[in-house]
C-alpha positions as CSV (number, residue, x, y, z in Angstrom):
1,X,-43.1,18.3,-52.7
2,X,-40.3,21.0,-51.3
3,X,-39.9,18.0,-48.4
4,X,-39.6,15.1,-50.4
5,X,-36.9,17.2,-52.5
6,X,-34.6,18.2,-49.8
7,X,-35.2,14.6,-48.6
8,X,-34.2,13.3,-51.8
9,X,-30.9,15.1,-52.5
10,X,-29.7,14.8,-48.5
11,X,-30.0,11.1,-49.0
12,X,-28.0,11.2,-52.2
13,X,-25.3,13.8,-51.1
14,X,-24.8,11.7,-47.5
15,X,-24.3,7.8,-49.8
16,X,-22.4,9.3,-53.0
17,X,-20.6,11.9,-50.3
18,X,-19.4,9.1,-48.3
19,X,-18.4,7.2,-51.2
20,X,-16.6,9.9,-52.5
21,X,-14.5,10.4,-49.4
22,X,-14.0,7.0,-48.5
23,X,-12.9,6.6,-52.1
24,X,-10.3,9.6,-52.9
25,X,-9.2,10.9,-49.2
26,X,-9.8,8.0,-46.4
27,X,-8.5,5.2,-48.4
28,X,-5.3,6.7,-49.7
29,X,-4.8,8.2,-46.3
30,X,-5.2,4.7,-44.6
31,X,-2.8,3.3,-47.3
32,X,0.3,6.0,-46.3
33,X,-0.2,5.3,-42.2
34,X,-1.8,2.1,-41.4
35,X,-0.2,-1.3,-42.1
36,X,-2.2,-4.1,-43.9
37,X,-3.6,-5.6,-41.2
38,X,-5.0,-2.3,-38.9
39,X,-5.6,-0.7,-42.3
40,X,-8.4,-3.9,-42.9
41,X,-9.6,-3.5,-39.8
42,X,-10.4,-0.1,-40.0
43,X,-12.3,-0.8,-43.2
44,X,-14.5,-3.3,-41.3
45,X,-14.9,-0.6,-38.7
46,X,-16.0,2.4,-41.5
47,X,-18.4,0.2,-43.7
48,X,-20.1,-1.1,-41.0
49,X,-20.7,2.8,-39.6
50,X,-21.3,3.7,-43.1
51,X,-23.4,1.2,-44.5
52,X,-26.3,2.1,-42.5
53,X,-26.4,5.4,-43.5
54,X,-26.3,4.1,-47.1
55,X,-29.4,1.4,-46.2
56,X,-31.2,4.6,-44.7
57,X,-30.4,6.9,-47.7
58,X,-30.9,4.2,-50.4
59,X,-34.6,4.1,-48.7
60,X,-35.4,7.6,-48.6
61,X,-34.2,8.3,-52.1
62,X,-36.6,5.8,-53.3
63,X,-39.0,6.5,-51.2
64,X,-39.1,10.0,-52.0
65,X,-38.2,9.7,-55.7
66,X,-41.4,7.4,-56.0
67,X,-43.7,9.5,-54.1
68,X,-42.5,12.6,-56.3
69,X,-42.8,10.9,-59.4
70,X,-46.2,9.4,-59.2
71,X,-47.8,12.1,-57.3
72,X,-46.5,15.3,-58.8
73,X,-45.2,14.1,-62.8
74,X,-47.9,12.2,-63.1
75,X,-45.2,8.6,-63.3
76,X,-42.9,7.0,-65.7
77,X,-44.6,8.3,-69.2
78,X,-44.9,12.5,-68.1
79,X,-41.1,12.5,-66.0
80,X,-38.2,14.3,-68.5
81,X,-35.2,12.2,-70.3
82,X,-33.5,13.4,-67.0
83,X,-35.4,11.7,-64.6
84,X,-35.6,8.4,-66.5
85,X,-31.9,8.2,-66.8
86,X,-31.6,9.7,-62.7
87,X,-34.1,6.8,-62.1
88,X,-31.9,4.0,-64.1
89,X,-28.7,5.0,-63.0
90,X,-29.7,4.9,-59.2
91,X,-30.9,1.3,-60.1
92,X,-28.0,0.6,-61.5
93,X,-26.0,2.1,-58.3
94,X,-28.8,0.1,-55.8
95,X,-27.6,-3.1,-57.6
96,X,-24.0,-2.1,-57.0
97,X,-24.3,-1.1,-53.2
98,X,-26.5,-4.5,-52.9
99,X,-23.3,-6.6,-54.3
100,X,-20.9,-5.0,-52.2
101,X,-22.9,-5.7,-49.3
102,X,-23.8,-9.4,-50.1
103,X,-20.4,-10.5,-51.6
104,X,-17.2,-9.0,-50.8
105,X,-17.7,-6.7,-48.0
106,X,-19.4,-10.2,-46.0
107,X,-16.3,-12.1,-47.4
108,X,-14.1,-9.1,-46.0
109,X,-15.6,-9.2,-42.4
110,X,-15.1,-13.2,-42.1
111,X,-11.9,-12.8,-43.2
112,X,-10.5,-10.2,-41.2
113,X,-12.0,-12.0,-38.1
114,X,-10.5,-15.3,-39.1
115,X,-7.3,-13.0,-39.8
116,X,-6.6,-14.0,-43.3
117,X,-5.6,-10.7,-44.5
118,X,-4.5,-11.9,-48.2
119,X,-7.8,-12.2,-48.8
120,X,-9.8,-9.9,-46.7
121,X,-7.2,-7.3,-49.1
122,X,-8.3,-9.3,-52.2
123,X,-12.1,-8.2,-51.2
124,X,-11.8,-5.2,-50.2
125,X,-9.6,-4.6,-53.9
126,X,-12.9,-5.4,-55.2
127,X,-15.3,-3.3,-52.6
128,X,-12.5,-0.5,-54.1
129,X,-13.3,-1.2,-57.6
130,X,-17.2,-1.1,-57.5
131,X,-17.2,1.8,-54.9
132,X,-15.2,3.6,-57.5
133,X,-17.9,2.9,-60.5
134,X,-20.4,3.5,-58.0
135,X,-19.1,7.2,-57.5
136,X,-18.5,7.8,-60.6
137,X,-22.1,7.0,-61.2
138,X,-23.7,8.8,-58.5
139,X,-21.3,12.0,-59.5
140,X,-23.1,11.7,-62.8
141,X,-26.7,10.8,-61.5
142,X,-26.0,14.1,-59.3
143,X,-25.2,16.2,-62.5
144,X,-28.0,14.8,-64.5
145,X,-30.8,15.2,-62.1
146,X,-29.8,18.7,-60.8
147,X,-29.4,20.4,-64.6
148,X,-31.0,17.7,-66.6
149,X,-33.8,19.9,-67.3
150,X,-32.0,22.4,-68.6
151,X,-30.1,20.6,-71.3
């Protein structure tokens, strides 16, 4: 159980921490020092690297979470409310990530390749909003998951 919890938490920290850093630190700094074409190319490269970690994190979160749920907690019927909230919000986060990855991120990459920077900027703005939502959800999930059983 200790290994599963550690893997679960570390995966969540990588995903949510990466979103928080990108949204709250990298984005404002990039806006301040880079012109749009270079900034958009930077984001394509950042996402290309970060999304590998997100795919890995999501896989490990789901595998470790369901492993613990069914092997240690006896399934959903025996899980506390905080686990149900964590699960539901986590699934919403995964769906938002899938939307980002398969829609605006793909359009962003293509727009940068053909140097359609207004389209690329519009896609980056959609990604920024969705990542903002996911960051808030992720912080709430971490709070509920860590403190939920004490509430």
